[in-house]
TIRO-2110 file (N, C-alpha, C; in Angstrom, 1 decimal):
// TIRO-2110
0.8, -1.2, 0.0, N, 1, A
0.0, 0.0, 0.0, CA, 1, A
0.9, 1.3, 0.0, C, 1, A
2.0, 1.2, 0.7, N, 2, A
2.8, 2.4, 0.8, CA, 2, A
3.4, 2.7, -0.6, C, 2, A
3.8, 1.7, -1.4, N, 3, A
4.3, 1.9, -2.7, CA, 3, A
3.2, 2.6, -3.6, C, 3, A
2.0, 2.1, -3.5, N, 4, A
0.9, 2.7, -4.3, CA, 4, A
0.7, 4.2, -3.9, C, 4, A
0.8, 4.5, -2.7, N, 5, A
0.6, 5.9, -2.3, CA, 5, A
1.7, 6.9, -2.8, C, 5, A
2.8, 6.3, -3.3, N, 6, A
3.9, 7.1, -3.9, CA, 6, A
3.5, 7.6, -5.3, C, 6, A
2.6, 6.9, -5.9, N, 7, A
2.2, 7.3, -7.3, CA, 7, A
1.2, 8.4, -7.3, C, 7, A
1.5, 9.5, -8.0, N, 8, A
0.5, 10.6, -8.1, CA, 8, A
-0.3, 10.4, -9.3, C, 8, A
-1.6, 10.0, -9.1, N, 9, A
-2.5, 9.8, -10.2, CA, 9, A
-3.5, 11.0, -10.1, C, 9, A
-3.6, 11.7, -11.3, N, 10, A
-4.5, 12.9, -11.3, CA, 10, A
-5.3, 12.8, -12.6, C, 10, A
-6.4, 13.6, -12.6, N, 11, A
-7.2, 13.9, -13.8, CA, 11, A
-6.5, 14.9, -14.7, C, 11, A
-6.3, 14.7, -16.0, N, 12, A
-5.8, 15.6, -16.9, CA, 12, A
-6.6, 15.6, -18.2, C, 12, A
-6.4, 16.6, -19.0, N, 13, A
-7.2, 16.7, -20.3, CA, 13, A
-6.2, 16.9, -21.4, C, 13, A
-6.4, 16.1, -22.5, N, 14, A
-5.6, 16.1, -23.7, CA, 14, A
-6.0, 17.4, -24.5, C, 14, A
-5.0, 18.2, -24.7, N, 15, A
-5.3, 19.5, -25.4, CA, 15, A
-4.8, 19.5, -26.9, C, 15, A
-3.8, 18.7, -27.1, N, 16, A
-3.2, 18.6, -28.5, CA, 16, A
-2.6, 17.2, -28.8, C, 16, A
-2.8, 16.8, -30.0, N, 17, A
-2.3, 15.5, -30.4, CA, 17, A
-1.5, 15.6, -31.7, C, 17, A
-0.3, 15.1, -31.7, N, 18, A
0.5, 15.0, -32.9, CA, 18, A
1.1, 13.6, -33.1, C, 18, A
1.2, 13.2, -34.3, N, 19, A
1.8, 11.9, -34.6, CA, 19, A
3.3, 12.0, -34.3, C, 19, A
3.9, 11.0, -33.6, N, 20, A
5.3, 11.0, -33.3, CA, 20, A
6.1, 10.9, -34.6, C, 20, A
7.1, 11.8, -34.8, N, 21, A
7.8, 11.8, -36.1, CA, 21, A
8.6, 10.5, -36.4, C, 21, A
8.9, 9.8, -35.3, N, 22, A
9.8, 8.6, -35.5, CA, 22, A
9.2, 7.3, -35.0, C, 22, A
7.9, 7.2, -34.9, N, 23, A
7.3, 6.0, -34.4, CA, 23, A
5.8, 5.9, -34.9, C, 23, A
5.4, 4.9, -35.5, N, 24, A
4.1, 4.8, -36.0, CA, 24, A
3.0, 4.4, -35.0, C, 24, A
3.4, 4.0, -33.8, N, 25, A
2.5, 3.6, -32.7, CA, 25, A
2.3, 4.7, -31.7, C, 25, A
3.1, 5.8, -31.8, N, 26, A
3.1, 6.8, -30.7, CA, 26, A
2.5, 8.1, -31.1, C, 26, A
1.8, 8.7, -30.1, N, 27, A
1.4, 10.1, -30.3, CA, 27, A
2.2, 11.0, -29.3, C, 27, A
2.4, 12.2, -29.6, N, 28, A
3.0, 13.2, -28.7, CA, 28, A
1.8, 14.1, -28.3, C, 28, A
1.5, 14.1, -27.0, N, 29, A
0.3, 14.7, -26.5, CA, 29, A
0.7, 15.9, -25.6, C, 29, A
-0.1, 17.0, -25.7, N, 30, A
0.0, 18.1, -24.7, CA, 30, A
-1.2, 17.9, -23.8, C, 30, A
-0.9, 17.8, -22.5, N, 31, A
-2.0, 17.5, -21.5, CA, 31, A
-2.0, 18.6, -20.5, C, 31, A
-3.2, 19.1, -20.1, N, 32, A
-3.5, 20.1, -19.1, CA, 32, A
-3.7, 19.4, -17.8, C, 32, A
-2.9, 19.6, -16.7, N, 33, A
-3.1, 19.0, -15.4, CA, 33, A
-3.8, 19.8, -14.4, C, 33, A
-4.2, 21.0, -14.9, N, 34, A
-4.8, 22.0, -13.9, CA, 34, A
-3.7, 22.9, -13.3, C, 34, A
-2.5, 22.4, -13.3, N, 35, A
-1.4, 23.2, -12.7, CA, 35, A
-0.4, 23.6, -13.8, C, 35, A
-0.3, 22.8, -14.8, N, 36, A
0.6, 23.1, -16.0, CA, 36, A
0.1, 22.3, -17.2, C, 36, A
0.7, 22.6, -18.3, N, 37, A
0.5, 21.9, -19.5, CA, 37, A
1.9, 21.2, -19.8, C, 37, A
1.8, 19.9, -20.0, N, 38, A
3.0, 19.1, -20.2, CA, 38, A
2.9, 18.2, -21.3, C, 38, A
4.0, 17.8, -21.8, N, 39, A
4.0, 16.8, -23.0, CA, 39, A
4.3, 15.4, -22.5, C, 39, A
3.5, 14.5, -23.0, N, 40, A
3.7, 13.1, -22.8, CA, 40, A
3.7, 12.3, -24.1, C, 40, A
4.4, 11.2, -24.2, N, 41, A
4.4, 10.4, -25.3, CA, 41, A
3.6, 9.1, -25.0, C, 41, A
2.7, 8.7, -25.8, N, 42, A
1.8, 7.5, -25.5, CA, 42, A
1.7, 6.6, -26.7, C, 42, A
1.7, 5.3, -26.5, N, 43, A
1.6, 4.3, -27.5, CA, 43, A
0.2, 3.9, -27.8, C, 43, A
-0.7, 4.9, -28.2, N, 44, A
-2.1, 4.6, -28.4, CA, 44, A
-2.6, 4.9, -29.8, C, 44, A
-1.6, 5.2, -30.7, N, 45, A
-2.0, 5.6, -32.0, CA, 45, A
-2.8, 4.6, -32.8, C, 45, A
-2.6, 3.3, -32.6, N, 46, A
-3.3, 2.3, -33.3, CA, 46, A
-4.8, 2.2, -32.8, C, 46, A
-5.0, 2.7, -31.6, N, 47, A
-6.3, 2.5, -31.0, CA, 47, A
-7.2, 3.7, -31.1, C, 47, A
-6.6, 4.9, -31.3, N, 48, A
-7.4, 6.2, -31.2, CA, 48, A
-6.9, 7.1, -32.3, C, 48, A
-7.9, 7.9, -32.9, N, 49, A
-7.6, 9.0, -33.8, CA, 49, A
-7.3, 10.2, -33.0, C, 49, A
-6.7, 11.2, -33.5, N, 50, A
-6.5, 12.5, -32.8, CA, 50, A
-7.9, 13.1, -32.4, C, 50, A
-8.8, 13.0, -33.3, N, 51, A
-10.2, 13.6, -33.0, CA, 51, A
-10.8, 12.9, -31.8, C, 51, A
-10.6, 11.6, -31.6, N, 52, A
-11.1, 10.9, -30.4, CA, 52, A
-10.4, 11.3, -29.1, C, 52, A
-9.3, 11.9, -29.2, N, 53, A
-8.5, 12.2, -28.0, CA, 53, A
-8.6, 13.7, -27.6, C, 53, A
-8.8, 14.6, -28.5, N, 54, A
-8.8, 16.0, -28.1, CA, 54, A
-9.9, 16.3, -27.1, C, 54, A
-9.5, 17.0, -26.0, N, 55, A
-10.4, 17.3, -24.9, CA, 55, A
-10.8, 16.2, -24.0, C, 55, A
-10.3, 15.0, -24.3, N, 56, A
-10.7, 13.9, -23.5, CA, 56, A
-9.9, 13.9, -22.1, C, 56, A
-10.6, 13.6, -21.1, N, 57, A
-10.0, 13.6, -19.7, CA, 57, A
-9.5, 12.2, -19.5, C, 57, A
-8.3, 12.1, -19.0, N, 58, A
-7.6, 10.9, -18.7, CA, 58, A
-7.1, 10.8, -17.3, C, 58, A
-6.5, 9.7, -16.9, N, 59, A
-5.8, 9.5, -15.7, CA, 59, A
-4.3, 9.5, -16.0, C, 59, A
-3.6, 10.4, -15.3, N, 60, A
-2.2, 10.6, -15.6, CA, 60, A
-1.3, 10.3, -14.4, C, 60, A
-0.2, 9.6, -14.6, N, 61, A
0.8, 9.4, -13.6, CA, 61, A
1.6, 10.7, -13.7, C, 61, A
1.5, 11.6, -12.7, N, 62, A
2.1, 12.9, -12.8, CA, 62, A
3.5, 13.0, -12.3, C, 62, A
3.9, 12.1, -11.4, N, 63, A
5.2, 12.3, -10.8, CA, 63, A
6.3, 11.3, -11.3, C, 63, A
6.2, 10.9, -12.5, N, 64, A
7.2, 10.1, -13.1, CA, 64, A
8.4, 10.9, -13.4, C, 64, A
9.6, 10.3, -13.4, N, 65, A
10.8, 11.0, -13.9, CA, 65, A
10.6, 11.3, -15.4, C, 65, A
11.1, 12.5, -15.8, N, 66, A
11.0, 12.8, -17.3, CA, 66, A
11.8, 11.7, -18.1, C, 66, A
11.4, 11.4, -19.3, N, 67, A
12.0, 10.5, -20.2, CA, 67, A
12.0, 11.0, -21.6, C, 67, A
12.9, 10.5, -22.4, N, 68, A
12.9, 10.9, -23.8, CA, 68, A
12.6, 9.6, -24.6, C, 68, A
11.5, 9.6, -25.3, N, 69, A
11.1, 8.4, -26.1, CA, 69, A
11.2, 8.7, -27.5, C, 69, A
12.1, 8.0, -28.2, N, 70, A
12.4, 8.2, -29.6, CA, 70, A
12.6, 9.7, -29.9, C, 70, A
13.3, 10.4, -29.1, N, 71, A
13.7, 11.8, -29.3, CA, 71, A
12.7, 12.8, -28.9, C, 71, A
11.6, 12.4, -28.3, N, 72, A
10.6, 13.3, -27.7, CA, 72, A
10.5, 13.2, -26.2, C, 72, A
10.4, 14.4, -25.5, N, 73, A
10.3, 14.4, -24.1, CA, 73, A
9.0, 13.9, -23.7, C, 73, A
8.9, 13.1, -22.6, N, 74, A
7.7, 12.7, -22.0, CA, 74, A
7.7, 12.9, -20.5, C, 74, A
6.7, 13.7, -20.0, N, 75, A
6.7, 14.1, -18.6, CA, 75, A
5.4, 13.6, -17.9, C, 75, A
5.3, 12.3, -18.0, N, 76, A
4.1, 11.6, -17.4, CA, 76, A
3.7, 10.4, -18.2, C, 76, A
2.7, 9.7, -17.7, N, 77, A
2.2, 8.5, -18.4, CA, 77, A
0.7, 8.4, -18.2, C, 77, A
-0.1, 8.2, -19.3, N, 78, A
-1.5, 8.0, -19.2, CA, 78, A
-1.8, 6.6, -18.8, C, 78, A
-2.9, 6.3, -18.2, N, 79, A
-3.3, 4.9, -17.9, CA, 79, A
-4.2, 4.4, -19.0, C, 79, A
-3.9, 3.2, -19.4, N, 80, A
-4.7, 2.5, -20.4, CA, 80, A
-4.7, 1.0, -20.1, C, 80, A
-5.7, 0.3, -20.5, N, 81, A
-5.8, -1.2, -20.4, CA, 81, A
-5.8, -1.8, -21.7, C, 81, A
-5.3, -3.0, -21.9, N, 82, A
-5.4, -3.6, -23.2, CA, 82, A
-5.6, -5.1, -23.0, C, 82, A
-6.3, -5.7, -24.0, N, 83, A
-6.5, -7.1, -24.1, CA, 83, A
-6.5, -7.5, -25.5, C, 83, A
-7.0, -8.7, -25.8, N, 84, A
-7.0, -9.2, -27.2, CA, 84, A
-8.0, -8.4, -28.1, C, 84, A
-8.9, -7.7, -27.5, N, 85, A
-9.9, -6.9, -28.2, CA, 85, A
-9.4, -5.4, -28.5, C, 85, A
-8.3, -5.1, -27.9, N, 86, A
-7.8, -3.7, -28.2, CA, 86, A
-7.4, -3.0, -26.9, C, 86, A
-7.4, -1.7, -27.0, N, 87, A
-6.9, -0.8, -25.9, CA, 87, A
-8.0, 0.1, -25.4, C, 87, A
-8.0, 0.5, -24.2, N, 88, A
-9.0, 1.4, -23.6, CA, 88, A
-8.3, 2.4, -22.7, C, 88, A
-8.5, 3.7, -22.8, N, 89, A
-8.0, 4.7, -21.9, CA, 89, A
-8.8, 4.6, -20.6, C, 89, A
-8.1, 4.8, -19.5, N, 90, A
-8.8, 4.9, -18.2, CA, 90, A
-9.1, 6.4, -18.0, C, 90, A
-10.4, 6.7, -17.7, N, 91, A
-10.8, 8.1, -17.5, CA, 91, A
-11.9, 8.2, -16.5, C, 91, A
-12.2, 9.3, -15.9, N, 92, A
-13.3, 9.5, -15.0, CA, 92, A
-14.6, 9.3, -15.7, C, 92, A
-15.6, 8.7, -15.0, N, 93, A
-16.9, 8.5, -15.7, CA, 93, A
-17.8, 9.7, -15.6, C, 93, A
-17.4, 10.7, -14.9, N, 94, A
-18.1, 12.0, -14.9, CA, 94, A
-17.1, 13.1, -14.9, C, 94, A
-17.6, 14.3, -15.1, N, 95, A
-16.7, 15.5, -15.2, CA, 95, A
-16.0, 15.8, -13.8, C, 95, A
-14.7, 15.8, -13.9, N, 96, A
-13.9, 16.0, -12.7, CA, 96, A
-12.9, 17.2, -13.0, C, 96, A
-12.7, 18.0, -12.0, N, 97, A
-11.7, 19.1, -12.1, CA, 97, A
-10.3, 18.6, -12.5, C, 97, A
-9.7, 19.3, -13.4, N, 98, A
-8.3, 19.0, -13.8, CA, 98, A
-7.4, 19.0, -12.5, C, 98, A
-6.6, 18.0, -12.4, N, 99, A
-5.7, 18.0, -11.2, CA, 99, A
-6.3, 17.2, -10.0, C, 99, A
-7.6, 16.8, -10.2, N, 100, A
-8.2, 16.0, -9.1, CA, 100, A
-7.4, 14.7, -8.9, C, 100, A
-7.2, 14.4, -7.6, N, 101, A
-6.3, 13.3, -7.2, CA, 101, A
-7.2, 12.0, -7.2, C, 101, A
-6.6, 11.0, -7.8, N, 102, A
-7.2, 9.6, -7.8, CA, 102, A
-6.7, 8.9, -6.6, C, 102, A
-7.7, 8.4, -5.8, N, 103, A
-7.3, 7.8, -4.5, CA, 103, A
-7.7, 6.3, -4.6, C, 103, A
END
């Protein structure tokens, strides 16, 4: 339980979607956390179009160490589930303020 408490899960909103220039499975996303706008790289391009993602609220791991993924900075990670039928983003089932903490 203590390890889980170290992970900062928050509600964020996707504001911009670009195809990653060096990877056909990745998007470069700008997400609004309610505190800042940050860039993340996500491997969801095969499952979602940019139009399906714009303004969508997601659950973001906000306290990850920054990483560079195929030349693009990533400052967080969205949560998604996948199985044999595809991929699904995890998101709140009702409107929640940006930055709301997932407990």
